[in-house]
C-alpha positions in Angstrom: 0.0 0.0 0.0 1.3 3.5 -0.9 2.4 5.6 2.1 1.1 9.1 2.1 3.1 12.2 3.1 1.7 15.7 3.6 4.1 18.6 3.4 2.9 21.7 5.3 4.7 24.3 3.1 6.9 24.4 0.0 10.4 23.1 0.6 13.5 23.0 -1.6 13.0 20.8 -4.7 16.0 18.6 -3.9 14.1 17.0 -1.1 11.0 16.6 -3.2 13.1 14.9 -5.9 14.1 12.3 -3.3 10.5 11.6 -2.5 9.5 11.4 -6.1 12.0 8.7 -7.0 11.1 6.5 -4.0 8.7 3.7 -4.7 5.7 3.1 -2.5 5.1 6.7 -1.3 3.2 9.7 -2.6 3.1 13.2 -1.3 0.8 16.2 -1.3 2.2 19.7 -0.9 0.4 22.7 0.6 0.3 25.0 -2.4 -1.0 27.9 -0.4 1.8 30.4 0.5 0.8 30.6 4.1 0.6 28.7 7.3 -2.5 26.4 7.5 -4.9 26.8 10.3 -5.3 23.8 12.7 -8.5 22.7 10.9 -7.1 23.2 7.5 -4.0 21.1 8.4 -6.1 18.3 9.8 -8.3 18.3 6.7 -5.4 18.3 4.3 -3.2 15.8 6.1 -6.0 13.4 7.2 -4.9 9.8 6.5 -1.2 10.7 6.1 1.5 8.4 7.3 3.9 11.2 7.6 3.9 15.0 7.8 6.7 17.4 7.1 6.3 20.5 9.3 7.8 23.9 9.8 8.4 25.9 12.9 5.2 27.9 12.1 3.1 24.7 12.3 2.0 24.1 15.9 1.4 20.4 16.1 -0.5 19.3 19.2 -2.5 16.2 20.3 -5.6 17.4 18.5 -3.8 17.6 15.2 -2.2 14.2 15.6 -5.5 12.6 16.4 -7.2 14.4 13.6 -4.7 13.1 11.1 -5.2 9.6 12.3 -3.5 6.7 14.1 -1.6 5.7 11.0 0.6 8.7 11.4 4.2 7.4 12.0 6.5 10.4 11.8 6.5 14.2 12.1 9.6 15.5 10.3 10.3 19.0 11.4 12.1 21.3 8.8 14.2 23.0 11.6 16.7 22.3 14.3 14.3 23.4 17.0 11.1 21.5 17.8 9.3 23.6 20.4 6.3 23.7 17.9 5.6 20.1 18.5 4.0 18.5 21.6 6.7 15.8 22.1 4.9 14.1 24.9 1.7 13.8 22.9 3.8 12.3 20.0 5.5 9.8 22.4 2.1 8.7 23.8 0.9 8.0 20.2 4.2 6.3 19.2 4.9 8.9 16.6 8.5 9.6 15.8 9.6 13.3 15.7 12.7 14.3 13.8 14.6 17.5 13.1 17.4 18.8 10.9 20.5 19.1 13.0 24.0 19.8 11.7 22.9 21.0 8.2 22.0 24.5 9.4 25.0 24.9 11.7 27.3 27.0 9.5 24.5 29.2 8.1 23.3 30.2 11.6 26.8 30.7 13.0 27.6 33.0 10.0 24.4 35.0 10.6 25.2 35.4 14.3 28.6 36.8 13.3 27.1 39.0 10.6 24.7 40.5 13.2 27.7 41.1 15.6 29.6 42.9 12.8 26.6 44.9 11.7 25.8 46.0 15.2 29.4 46.9 16.1 30.1 48.8 12.8 26.6 50.3 12.7 26.0 49.2 9.1 22.3 49.6 9.0 22.4 53.0 10.6 25.1 54.0 8.1 23.0 52.7 5.2 20.0 54.7 6.3 22.2 57.8 6.9 23.4 57.8 3.3 20.0 57.0 1.8 18.5 60.0 3.7 21.2 62.1 2.0 22.7 63.2 5.3 26.2 62.3 4.3 28.2 65.3 3.2 31.8 64.8 4.4 33.9 62.3 6.4 33.5 63.1 10.1 35.8 62.0 12.9 33.0 60.9 15.2 30.3 59.7 12.8 28.7 56.3 13.8 31.6 55.1 15.9 31.4 51.5 17.2 33.7 48.9 18.7 36.1 46.6 16.9 35.6 42.8 17.2 39.2 41.6 16.9 40.6 40.5 20.2 37.4 41.0 22.2 35.7 38.5 24.4 32.8 36.5 22.8 30.4 34.9 25.3 28.4 32.0 23.9 25.3 30.9 25.7 24.8 27.3 24.6 27.8 25.5 23.0 26.0 23.0 20.8 26.8 22.6 17.1 26.0 26.2 16.2 27.6 27.8 19.3 30.8 25.8 18.7 30.8 26.8 15.0 30.5 30.5 16.0 33.3 30.0 18.6 35.6 28.8 15.7 34.7 31.8 13.6 35.3 34.2 16.4 38.6 32.6 17.5 40.2 31.8 14.1 38.7 34.8 12.2 39.0 37.6 14.8 41.3 36.3 17.5 38.5 36.6 20.0 38.6 35.2 23.6 35.9 32.6 24.0 33.8 32.2 27.1 30.9 29.7 27.1 28.1 28.6 29.3 26.3 25.3 28.9 24.9 22.4 31.0 28.0 20.4 30.1 31.7 21.3 29.7 33.2 21.1 26.2 36.8 20.0 26.7 37.4 20.0 22.9 36.9 23.8 22.5 38.7 24.4 25.8 41.7 22.6 24.3 41.6 23.8 20.6 40.2 27.3 21.1 41.5 28.0 24.6 37.9 28.6 25.6 36.9 29.0 29.2 33.7 27.7 30.9 31.8 30.4 32.8 28.7 30.8 34.8 26.0 32.8 33.0 26.6 35.7 35.4 30.3 35.7 34.7 29.8 35.4 31.0 27.5 38.4 30.9 29.8 40.5 33.0 33.0 39.7 31.1 31.9 39.5 27.4 32.0 42.2 24.9 29.7 40.3 22.6 27.1 37.7 23.7 25.4 35.3 21.3 22.6 33.0 22.4 22.3 29.4 21.1 20.2 27.6 23.7 16.9 25.7 23.0 13.7 27.2 24.2 12.2 25.4 27.2 11.0 26.1 30.7 14.5 26.8 32.0 15.5 29.1 29.2 12.3 31.1 28.8 13.3 34.7 29.7 16.8 33.5 30.5 17.9 37.1 29.7 15.8 39.7 31.5 16.4 42.9 33.4 18.7 41.4 36.0 20.9 39.7 33.4 21.0 42.7 31.1 22.2 44.9 34.0 25.2 42.6 34.3 26.4 43.4 30.8 29.0 46.0 29.8 27.6 49.3 28.5 29.5 48.8 25.3 28.4 45.1 24.9 26.4 43.7 21.9 23.8 41.0 22.4 22.8 38.7 19.6 20.0 36.1 19.4 19.5 33.7 16.6 18.0 30.9 18.7 14.4 31.6 20.0 12.9 35.0 20.7 11.4 34.2 24.1 14.8 33.5 25.6 15.0 37.3 26.0 12.4 39.2 27.8 11.6 41.8 25.0 10.5 44.7 27.1 13.5 44.4 29.4 15.8 44.5 26.3 13.9 47.5 24.9 14.5 49.4 28.2 18.2 48.4 28.2 18.7 49.6 24.6 16.7 52.8 25.1 18.7 53.7 28.2 22.0 52.6 26.5 22.7 50.1 29.2 24.2 48.0 26.3 25.6 49.2 23.0 23.3 47.3 20.6 21.4 44.1 19.9 21.0 41.9 16.8 17.9 39.8 16.7 16.8 37.2 14.1 14.0 36.0 16.4 11.4 37.7 18.6 9.5 37.0 21.7 6.3 37.6 19.8 7.4 36.1 16.5 4.5 37.2 14.3 4.6 40.8 15.6 7.9 42.1 16.8 7.2 44.7 19.4 6.7 48.3 18.1 9.1 49.6 20.8 11.9 47.5 19.2 11.1 49.0 15.8 11.6 52.5 17.1 15.2 51.9 18.3 18.3 52.7 16.2 20.6 50.5 18.2 19.0 47.2 17.3 19.2 45.3 14.0 16.2 43.1 13.2 16.2 40.3 10.6 13.1 38.1 9.8 14.2 34.7 11.1 16.6 34.1 8.2 19.7 32.8 10.0 19.4 29.5 8.2 18.4 31.1 4.9 21.3 30.0 2.7 20.9 28.0 -0.5 23.1 25.2 1.0 21.2 25.0 4.3 17.7 25.0 2.7 18.7 22.3 0.3 20.2 20.1 3.0 17.2 20.7 5.3 14.9 19.5 2.5 16.9 16.4 1.9 17.2 15.7 5.6 13.4 15.7 6.3 12.7 13.6 3.2 15.3 11.0 4.1 14.0 10.8 7.7 10.4 10.2 6.4 11.6 7.5 3.9 13.5 5.7 6.6 10.6 5.5 9.0 8.0 4.7 6.4 10.2 1.9 5.1 10.4 0.4 8.7 14.0 1.6 9.4 15.2 3.9 12.2 15.0 7.6 11.7 18.3 9.4 11.0 17.6 12.3 13.3 15.1 11.4 16.0 14.3 13.9 18.7 14.9 12.1 21.9 
């Protein structure tokens, strides 16, 4: 019997090509260029053996039951998986997978890009020129800190955090501090990195980049108290999940110049970044595009497709979320 796959949004064609050439499966793609509502998703995916989801698809027990008890796998087109009720999936013996590793370099590069853009005030400079304010070179125009030789504090030293540490150390000679649940002896040896408590990391770092998953312990990990620990000239970057930072506390710190700048690719209220953020000059905002490289999107598409095929063919998933 042919196995059915429903894909919640268009993904790179390389993954679709893998599905097309696999015998015994068929797939349906959501052709609407938007996120489906809960009832639309259930209606479209009903009877599917597998669904390929995005972070914007909130998959709960109601959706799983609505699709049917033949559902074997939810393949998430992302590293994070906080959009899926893992406990509900476990109770229903549904395998959940993600796309680790393939996005690592792209996200690490974007975090560094945000650091550079904040430090050198690139967006402010672009707006300044476009507004026809630039007349002559000025000695104190849009001054910011250099990155070379500074201290980079990394919150969460998983694959992405470690990739960023390599970029900072080898590319800019940065001193690496990191905080995580576990020590990473490899980067301590190869990058001369030092483990630090979150408090010490915030106090000592010139640049702080967050790479922790969003869960109960990391929700509002950075709030007023933590921001008050940071240097006035420090830059804070978040390419992980928006709710790791309490948005209003960050707005207050930026408005009062308690920190130099922030670079955000994610927001506490993802669909509607706070209006107060939009009014600030010392924050750079990008629309959740840290993984948006040709290479990463292609690899993500292939990864979800391969996970689906493995499970539907009765084999272990390549990237199960434990």
